[in-house]
Steps between C-alpha positions, in 0.01 A plus 500: 500500500146422398412708182167593654679658797725689262213635294301598813809674632550711185138601508512628855832671446378713220130541596540537874847562629627740238170688541550529875224256591666321780272296726560250778333235283732569209803490736384169642462363144865577421618373838306173455628458146857531612452272804350231281805510270740490801321217670393299198791550263780560740570849378798633693458879426231733391601751230295818469551569127260782480531848651152487666531164672683638807175691568329176596779255593747521784794284611322418828235307304738222399746254639726550201686812371302759318684679217371840408641561151417872516708534817776298347513724187488822702777387739720401203436832334584691812817297553600563141432871540725509803799387297 
């Protein structure tokens, strides 16, 4: 991934998403970033490695699997608690 994209992503995560500033333009920025990586670099999955990313990204946006790490962790915790 392009370092500029990573830097821009971190900035919007902390300055916008975590502060509840979710706009259609911001959503489109993230969707476009992921699509470029899928199409240009052959990415075969999108990993949402931050708790606020599911607020702007959805599985329907992509032709590859979307992995929500927050959901993965909560499901694993729930399964462990059931034992």
